[in-house]
C-alpha positions in Angstrom: -0.4 -4.0 -19.0 -2.2 -6.7 -17.0 0.0 -8.7 -14.6 -0.7 -12.3 -13.6 -0.8 -12.9 -9.8 -1.0 -16.2 -7.9 -3.6 -16.1 -5.3 -3.5 -19.8 -4.5 -1.6 -19.0 -1.2 -4.9 -18.2 0.4 -6.0 -21.8 -0.1 -3.1 -22.9 2.1 -4.2 -20.9 5.2 -6.7 -21.4 8.0 -9.1 -19.3 6.0 -9.1 -21.7 3.0 -12.8 -22.6 3.4 -13.9 -19.0 3.5 -11.8 -18.3 0.3 -13.2 -21.4 -1.5 -16.7 -20.1 -0.6 -16.3 -16.8 -2.4 -13.4 -17.9 -4.8 -9.9 -16.6 -4.4 -10.0 -14.3 -7.5 -9.5 -10.6 -8.4 -12.6 -8.6 -7.5 -13.6 -5.0 -7.7 -16.2 -3.3 -5.6 -17.6 -0.2 -4.0 -17.8 1.0 -0.4 -20.8 3.1 0.7 -22.8 4.0 3.7 -26.5 3.3 3.2 -27.4 6.7 4.6 -25.7 8.3 1.6 -27.9 6.5 -0.9 -31.5 6.9 -1.9 -34.1 5.8 -4.5 -37.5 7.0 -5.5 -38.9 4.6 -2.9 -36.7 6.0 0.0 -38.2 7.9 2.9 -35.6 10.4 4.0 -32.7 7.9 4.0 -31.6 4.8 2.1 -33.5 1.6 3.0 -32.6 -2.0 2.9 -34.7 -2.6 -0.2 -32.7 0.1 -2.0 -29.6 -2.2 -1.9 -31.0 -4.2 -4.8 -30.5 -1.2 -7.1 -26.9 -0.9 -5.9 -26.5 -4.6 -6.9 -27.9 -3.7 -10.3 -25.4 -0.9 -10.7 -22.5 -3.3 -9.7 -23.7 -5.6 -12.5 -23.7 -2.8 -15.0 -20.1 -1.7 -14.0 -18.5 -5.0 -13.7 -18.1 -5.2 -9.9 -18.9 -7.9 -7.4 -18.3 -6.5 -3.9 -20.6 -4.1 -2.0 -18.9 -2.9 1.3 -21.4 -1.3 3.6 -20.5 0.9 6.5 -21.8 -0.4 9.9 -25.5 -1.1 9.9 -25.9 -1.4 13.7 -28.3 0.5 15.8 -26.7 3.8 16.8 -29.7 5.1 18.9 -29.9 8.8 18.4 -26.2 9.6 18.3 -25.8 8.6 14.6 -22.1 7.6 14.8 -21.9 4.2 13.1 -18.7 3.2 14.9 -20.2 4.0 18.3 -23.3 1.7 18.2 -25.7 0.7 21.0 -25.4 -2.9 19.8 -22.9 -4.9 17.8 -25.8 -7.3 16.9 -28.9 -5.3 16.3 -29.5 -3.5 13.0 -30.7 0.1 12.9 -34.5 0.4 12.3 -34.0 3.7 10.4 -32.9 1.5 7.5 -36.2 -0.4 7.3 -38.1 0.0 4.0 -41.6 0.5 5.4 -43.4 -0.5 2.2 -41.5 -3.8 2.2 -42.6 -4.9 5.7 -43.4 -8.6 6.0 -46.8 -9.9 7.0 -48.3 -6.5 7.2 -51.3 -5.1 5.3 -50.3 -1.5 4.6 -53.6 -0.3 3.0 -54.5 1.5 6.3 -51.3 3.4 6.3 -51.0 4.7 2.8 -51.7 8.3 3.8 -49.2 8.0 6.8 -46.5 6.8 4.4 -47.3 9.5 1.9 -47.1 12.2 4.6 -43.8 10.8 5.9 -42.3 10.7 2.4 -43.4 14.3 1.8 -41.9 15.5 5.1 -38.6 13.7 4.6 -37.8 14.0 1.0 -34.9 11.8 0.0 -31.9 13.2 -1.9 -31.2 16.3 0.1 -27.5 17.2 0.6 -27.5 16.0 4.2 -29.4 13.3 6.0 -32.1 14.7 8.3 -31.8 12.2 11.1 -35.2 13.3 12.6 -36.5 10.8 10.1 -35.6 8.0 12.5 -37.9 9.1 15.2 -40.6 9.7 12.7 -40.2 6.3 11.1 -40.3 4.6 14.5 -43.5 6.5 15.4 -45.2 5.1 12.2 -43.7 1.7 12.8 -45.2 1.6 16.3 -48.6 2.7 14.9 -48.4 -0.2 12.4 -47.3 -2.7 15.1 -49.9 -1.5 17.6 -52.8 -1.5 15.1 -53.5 -5.2 15.2 -53.0 -5.7 11.5 -50.0 -8.0 11.8 -50.6 -11.3 10.3 -49.5 -14.7 11.7 -48.2 -13.3 15.0 -45.7 -10.5 15.3 -42.4 -12.4 15.6 -41.6 -16.0 14.8 -40.4 -18.0 17.9 -37.6 -19.4 15.8 -36.1 -16.0 15.3 -36.3 -15.2 19.0 -34.8 -18.6 20.1 -32.0 -18.4 17.6 -31.0 -15.0 18.8 -31.5 -15.5 22.5 -27.9 -14.5 23.3 -28.5 -10.9 22.5 -32.1 -10.1 21.5 -33.8 -10.0 24.9 -31.1 -7.9 26.5 -31.0 -5.5 23.6 -34.8 -5.0 23.5 -34.9 -4.6 27.2 -32.1 -2.1 27.1 -33.9 0.0 24.4 -37.2 0.1 26.4 -35.5 1.1 29.6 -33.7 3.9 27.8 -37.0 5.1 26.3 -38.6 5.1 29.7 -35.6 7.1 31.1 -35.5 9.8 28.5 -32.5 8.1 26.7 -30.4 8.4 29.8 -27.1 6.3 29.8 -27.5 3.0 31.6 -24.9 4.2 34.1 -27.4 6.8 35.3 -30.3 4.3 35.8 -31.4 3.1 39.2 -29.0 0.6 40.9 -31.4 -2.3 40.4 -31.7 -1.7 36.6 -28.1 -0.7 36.2 -26.9 -4.0 37.7 -29.7 -6.2 36.2 -31.4 -7.2 39.4 -33.6 -10.1 38.3 -36.7 -9.2 40.4 -36.7 -5.6 39.0 -36.2 -6.7 35.4 -39.0 -9.3 35.6 -41.4 -6.6 36.9 -40.2 -4.2 34.1 -40.7 -6.9 31.4 -44.2 -7.5 32.6 -45.2 -3.9 32.6 -43.6 -3.1 29.2 -44.0 -6.4 27.4 -45.6 -4.9 24.3 -42.8 -2.3 23.9 -40.2 -5.0 24.2 -42.1 -7.1 21.6 -42.1 -4.1 19.3 -38.3 -4.0 19.3 -38.1 -7.7 18.6 -40.5 -7.2 15.7 -38.3 -4.4 14.3 -35.2 -6.6 14.5 -37.0 -9.5 12.8 -38.2 -7.2 10.0 -34.7 -5.9 9.5 -33.4 -9.5 9.4 -35.9 -10.4 6.7 -35.2 -7.4 4.5 -31.5 -7.7 4.8 -31.6 -11.4 4.1 -33.7 -10.7 1.0 -31.2 -8.1 -0.2 -28.4 -10.6 0.3 -30.3 -13.3 -1.6 -30.8 -10.9 -4.5 -27.1 -10.1 -4.5 -26.1 -13.7 -4.5 -28.4 -14.4 -7.5 -26.6 -11.6 -9.3 -23.1 -12.6 -8.5 -22.5 -9.9 -5.9 -21.1 -10.5 -2.4 -21.6 -8.2 0.7 -18.8 -7.1 2.9 -19.9 -6.0 6.4 -18.1 -3.5 8.6 -18.0 -4.8 12.1 -16.8 -2.1 14.6 -14.0 -3.4 16.8 -15.5 -1.6 19.8 -19.0 -0.8 21.0 -20.4 2.3 22.7 -20.0 2.6 26.5 -23.8 3.3 26.5 -24.8 0.1 24.7 -26.8 -3.1 25.3 -23.6 -5.1 25.0 -21.8 -3.3 27.8 -24.9 -3.1 30.1 -25.6 -6.8 29.6 -22.0 -8.0 29.9 -20.3 -5.4 32.2 -17.6 -7.9 33.2 -16.5 -8.2 29.6 -15.3 -4.6 29.5 -12.7 -2.6 31.4 -15.0 0.2 32.4 -12.3 2.4 34.1 -10.6 2.9 30.7 -11.4 4.4 27.3 -10.0 3.1 24.1 -8.2 5.3 21.6 -5.0 5.6 19.5 -1.6 6.9 20.2 -0.2 10.1 18.5 0.7 9.5 14.8 1.4 11.4 11.6 -2.3 12.3 11.2 -3.4 12.9 14.8 -0.6 14.6 16.8 -2.5 14.3 20.1 -3.6 10.7 19.3 -7.3 9.9 19.7 -9.7 9.1 22.5 -12.7 7.4 21.3 -14.4 6.7 24.6 -15.5 3.1 24.0 -14.4 0.7 26.8 -11.7 -1.8 25.9 -12.5 -5.5 26.2 -11.6 -7.7 29.1 -10.4 -10.6 27.0 -9.5 -12.7 29.9 -13.1 -12.7 31.2 -14.6 -13.2 27.7 -12.2 -16.2 27.3 -13.6 -17.9 30.5 -16.9 -18.2 28.6 -15.3 -19.6 25.5 -15.5 -16.3 23.7 -19.3 -16.6 23.4 -19.7 -12.8 22.9 -17.3 -12.7 20.0 -18.6 -15.8 18.4 -22.3 -15.0 18.6 -21.6 -11.6 17.1 -20.1 -13.2 14.0 -22.8 -15.9 13.8 -25.5 -13.2 13.5 -23.5 -11.1 11.0 -23.0 -14.0 8.7 -26.8 -13.9 8.0 -26.1 -10.8 6.0 -22.4 -10.8 4.8 -20.0 -12.9 2.9 -16.9 -11.0 4.1 -16.4 -8.6 7.0 -14.0 -5.8 7.7 -12.5 -5.9 11.1 -12.3 -2.3 12.1 -9.1 -1.3 13.8 -7.6 -4.8 13.6 -4.5 -3.7 15.4 -6.7 -3.4 18.5 -7.0 -7.2 18.3 -3.2 -7.4 19.0 -3.1 -4.5 21.5 -5.4 -1.5 22.1 -4.4 1.9 23.3 -6.2 2.7 26.5 -6.6 6.0 28.5 -7.7 6.3 32.1 -11.2 7.9 32.4 -9.7 10.3 34.8 -7.5 11.8 32.1 -8.7 15.2 30.9 -10.5 15.0 27.5 -8.4 17.7 26.0 -5.3 15.5 26.2 -6.8 13.1 23.6 -4.8 9.9 23.5 -1.5 11.5 24.7 -1.3 9.8 28.1 -2.3 6.2 27.5 -0.7 2.8 27.3 -1.2 -0.4 25.3 -3.2 -3.3 26.6 -1.5 -5.8 26.8 1.5 -3.7 28.0 4.1 -6.4 27.2 4.9 -6.2 23.4 6.1 -9.8 23.6 2.4 -10.9 24.1 0.9 -9.0 21.1 1.5 -11.5 18.3 0.1 -14.5 20.2 -2.8 -12.4 21.5 -3.8 -11.3 18.0 -3.2 -14.7 16.4 -5.4 -16.4 19.0 -8.3 -14.0 18.7 -8.2 -13.9 14.9 -8.0 -17.7 14.7 -11.1 -18.0 16.9 -12.9 -15.6 14.6 -12.0 -17.5 11.5 -12.9 -20.9 13.0 -16.3 -19.8 14.1 -17.7 -18.0 11.0 -18.1 -18.8 7.3 -17.4 -15.1 6.4 -14.0 -14.2 5.1 -12.2 -11.8 7.5 -10.6 -8.7 6.1 -8.6 -6.2 8.2 -8.4 -2.5 8.5 -4.7 -2.4 9.4 -4.1 1.4 9.5 -2.6 3.7 12.1 0.3 2.7 14.3 0.6 -0.9 13.2 2.8 -3.4 15.2 5.1 -5.3 12.8 3.7 -8.7 14.0 0.3 -7.7 12.5 1.4 -8.0 8.9 3.0 -11.4 9.5 -0.1 -12.8 11.3 -2.6 -11.5 8.7 -0.6 -13.0 5.9 -0.3 -16.4 7.6 -4.0 -16.5 8.4 -5.1 -15.5 4.8 -6.6 -12.2 6.0 -6.4 -9.3 3.5 -5.3 -5.9 5.0 -5.8 -2.6 3.3 -3.3 -0.7 1.0 -4.2 3.0 0.5 -2.9 4.5 -2.7 -1.9 7.9 -1.4 0.1 6.3 1.5 1.8 3.6 -0.6 5.1 5.4 -0.9 8.8 4.5 -0.7 9.0 6.2 2.7 12.5 7.2 4.0 13.9 6.5 0.5 12.8 8.2 -2.7 9.3 9.0 -1.4 8.0 7.9 -4.8 4.5 6.2 -5.0 4.8 2.5 -5.1 4.2 0.5 -8.2 0.7 -1.1 -7.7 2.3 -4.5 -8.7 4.2 -4.2 -5.4 1.0 -3.9 -3.2 0.4 -6.8 -0.9 -1.4 -9.7 -2.5 -3.3 -10.2 0.7 -4.8 -6.7 0.6 -7.7 -4.6 -0.5 -6.5 -1.7 -2.6 -8.3 1.6 -2.1 -7.9 5.3 -2.8 -10.1 6.7 0.0 -11.7 5.5 3.2 -14.7 7.0 5.0 -12.3 8.8 7.4 -10.3 10.5 4.6 -10.8 13.3 2.0 -12.0 12.2 -1.4 -9.5 11.9 -4.2 -10.5 15.3 -5.5 -10.3 17.0 -2.1 -6.9 15.4 -1.4 -5.5 16.7 -4.7 -6.9 20.2 -4.2 -6.1 20.7 -0.5 -3.8 18.0 1.0 -1.3 16.8 -1.6 1.9 18.8 -1.3 1.0 20.0 2.2 1.7 19.2 5.9 -0.6 19.1 8.8 -0.3 22.4 10.7 -0.7 21.0 14.2 1.8 18.1 13.5 4.3 20.6 12.1 3.8 22.9 15.1 4.5 19.9 17.5 7.7 19.0 15.6 8.9 22.6 16.0 8.0 22.7 19.7 10.0 19.4 20.3 13.1 21.0 18.7 12.6 24.5 20.2 12.1 26.0 16.8 9.8 29.1 16.9 6.9 28.0 14.7 5.1 31.3 14.5 8.3 33.1 13.5 9.1 30.6 10.8 5.7 29.8 9.4 5.4 32.8 7.0 8.9 32.1 5.5 8.1 28.5 4.8 4.5 28.3 3.7 2.2 29.8 1.1 -0.4 30.8 3.7 -2.7 32.4 1.1 -3.2 29.0 -0.6 -3.2 26.9 2.6 -6.6 25.6 3.7 -8.3 23.3 6.3 -5.4 23.1 8.7 -2.9 22.1 5.9 0.2 24.2 5.2 1.3 24.4 1.6 5.1 24.8 1.0 6.4 27.9 -0.8 7.9 27.0 -4.1 11.1 28.7 -3.0 11.7 25.9 -0.4 13.2 24.0 -3.2 15.5 21.6 -1.3 16.5 20.5 2.3 19.3 23.1 2.4 16.9 26.0 1.9 14.5 24.5 4.5 17.3 24.2 7.1 18.4 27.8 6.3 14.9 29.1 6.9 14.5 27.0 10.1 17.9 28.1 11.4 18.7 24.5 12.2 20.7 21.5 11.1 19.5 18.2 9.6 20.1 16.1 12.7 18.2 18.4 15.0 15.3 19.0 12.5 15.1 15.4 11.2 11.4 15.0 11.9 10.6 18.2 10.0 13.0 17.2 7.2 11.1 13.9 6.8 7.8 15.8 6.6 9.2 18.0 3.9 10.6 15.2 1.9 7.3 13.4 2.0 5.2 16.3 1.0 7.0 19.1 -1.0 6.8 17.5 -4.4 4.0 15.1 -3.7 1.9 16.3 -6.5 4.7 16.0 -9.0 5.4 12.4 -7.8 1.7 11.5 -8.0 1.5 12.8 -11.6 4.6 10.7 -12.5 3.0 7.7 -10.8 -0.1 8.1 -13.0 2.0 8.6 -16.1 0.5 12.1 -16.7 3.8 14.1 -16.9 2.9 15.3 -20.4 -0.8 15.8 -20.0 -2.1 19.3 -20.4 -3.3 21.1 -17.2 -6.9 21.4 -18.5 -7.3 17.6 -18.5 -7.4 17.6 -14.7 -9.2 16.5 -12.6 -11.1 14.0 -14.8 -8.0 12.3 -16.3 -6.3 12.2 -12.9 -9.3 10.5 -11.3 -9.5 7.9 -14.1 -5.8 7.1 -13.9 -5.9 6.8 -10.1 -8.8 4.4 -10.3 -7.0 2.4 -13.0 -3.8 2.2 -10.9 -5.8 0.9 -7.9 -7.5 -1.7 -10.1 -4.2 -2.8 -11.6 -2.7 -3.5 -8.2 -1.6 -6.9 -7.0 -4.2 -6.7 -4.3 -6.8 -9.5 -4.6 -9.6 -6.9 -4.0 -9.9 -3.3 -5.2 -12.8 -1.5 -3.4 -13.3 2.2 -3.9 -15.6 4.6 -2.2 -18.7 5.2 -4.4 -17.9 8.9 -4.2 -14.6 8.3 -6.0 -16.1 6.2 -8.7 -18.8 8.8 -9.3 -16.2 11.6 -9.5 -15.5 10.3 -13.1 -18.7 12.2 -13.9 -19.4 15.9 -13.3 -22.0 15.2 -10.6 -20.2 17.1 -7.8 -20.7 20.8 -8.5 -19.6 21.8 -5.0 -16.3 22.1 -3.0 -14.8 18.6 -2.9 -13.8 19.2 0.7 -17.5 18.8 1.5 -17.5 15.3 -0.2 -16.4 13.6 2.9 -18.2 11.1 5.2 -16.3 11.7 8.4 -13.8 14.1 9.9 -12.2 12.0 12.7 -11.7 13.7 16.0 -14.4 16.3 15.4 -18.1 16.6 16.4 -19.7 18.2 13.4 -23.0 18.1 11.5 -20.9 17.2 8.5 -20.0 13.8 10.0 -22.1 10.8 8.8 -24.6 12.9 7.0 -23.3 13.1 3.4 -25.9 12.3 0.7 -24.9 11.6 -2.9 -26.4 14.1 -5.4 -27.9 11.3 -7.6 -30.5 8.6 -7.0 -29.8 4.9 -7.5 -32.1 4.8 -10.5 -30.2 7.7 -12.2 -26.9 6.0 -11.4 -28.0 3.1 -13.6 -28.1 5.5 -16.6 -24.8 7.3 -16.1 -22.5 7.4 -19.2 -19.5 6.7 -17.0 -20.8 3.2 -16.2 -19.1 1.9 -19.4 -15.9 3.6 -18.4 -16.0 1.9 -15.0 -16.8 -1.4 -16.5 -13.8 -1.1 -18.8 -11.4 -0.2 -15.9 -12.5 -3.4 -14.1 -12.4 -5.6 -17.2 -9.0 -4.4 -18.3 -7.5 -5.1 -14.9 -8.9 -8.6 -14.8 -11.5 -7.9 -12.1 -15.1 -8.8 -11.7 
């Protein structure tokens, strides 16, 4: 049954102009990292020109939002939320055969050789392709075949706030074997004018090369956006809240960052030690003395490419968890504190910064409001007309029945989703996580209450069917009384453990009831479960429903491997599996999938475009 929802409230907020620009209506979309996609034209990794095929697929399936993971230059670390610039795009996404003002006849063999060496569509991205592409791009740039001058002066002047610093930063790193700027000579580290002038003169061509790369990226991305606009599709960017310590931003504006601290997150249900990301927190007081130029210029450049943008870790706008650099790494985020420390300041701090962002960009702000969220955040986002994010598997009646919430009760100012890039896919969640507890979190709860975890584990959990750090309850732990008997504890003492039990023991049963599949036969899973979950997300009150492309494609039998591997990132880990996943189908073949009609019907029936 299709509900009718009133979205006119968005037109009464400070974001009204942004809402009018894209229309305050129900939309559906996909989220995907460009590195996971490829076409027959790709060289080792998805390119900007490939986005046009994704637009075509959205048209076929009745969707109008494409949310891309961060596209910023990550250097050679390949972690999109730890970029070397929050302005510059990553040259590995350049489509070489679509370069502007370049005669490529002389380089046909080079391109053919590169495509053969880095075949697109492998299971994992081979990031060596970046260095190889840069080598060929330098050869093209250095060959003298560039028409009408390498880089238009207009592009350089319009981006003077960041472009020169970024290009200089890149070349200095290249000449110092990619060493962090904190290890450079004192003159370079602290931007001594005389030293920088001499460096610019000596390496002027190298600096110009990076300007040329950024201009080419600008042109290709703008072209993709224009194609999308012509076909009724809007782009959502993902703007990381923080930037790498070893970045052009931090080097160029050292006083804008608190360099004696690292940002992170406090302990929560998912990460019992909290998290330590390493990026320095902002010195908002100093940024404010320059009228927030750094923040505003970042948005001004991004709006060349996006109609909406996701504010990563929006709770950090209100207050950010900080850890002293002197704190041992193995402690994670355990011994930190919030900045600002005074909770009474959080609401006004967040409201002020978000208002500045809204007032200085035509893009609609959206918020990733997950983790430990201060209550003031929900109030401020709603009043400013900023959608948050409601994740289906976490939308529960916590501390009550633990049932899954009716999608009609999701926030109107939200984006409904099943999975984010930091989570297991729907199939993997169902197979390995639903009905389980996190082993480390459970251990910590036991330690807090002096309950011997190792002695109790075997009596509580089906260890044979527990995987990936998740503990699956034994069926015999049928109620709280049995749990407490096995623990040898009482409900008051073991409250935290009891809460974990109530939220997980019959999670699968509750999810099946939520989907209306109580009477479906077991052999209809997982295809029916996937379809029903997607339908529920689409039926939600949320103004947007955006699903990972992986979850949409799970309607087909494309993924003939362990669904645990179908994951973009495992937070808190350093692994070759992070940020390397490639989908097992080309964009051209996606256009011919039989499930396209199924997806189109899901979107149509829920009143979404």
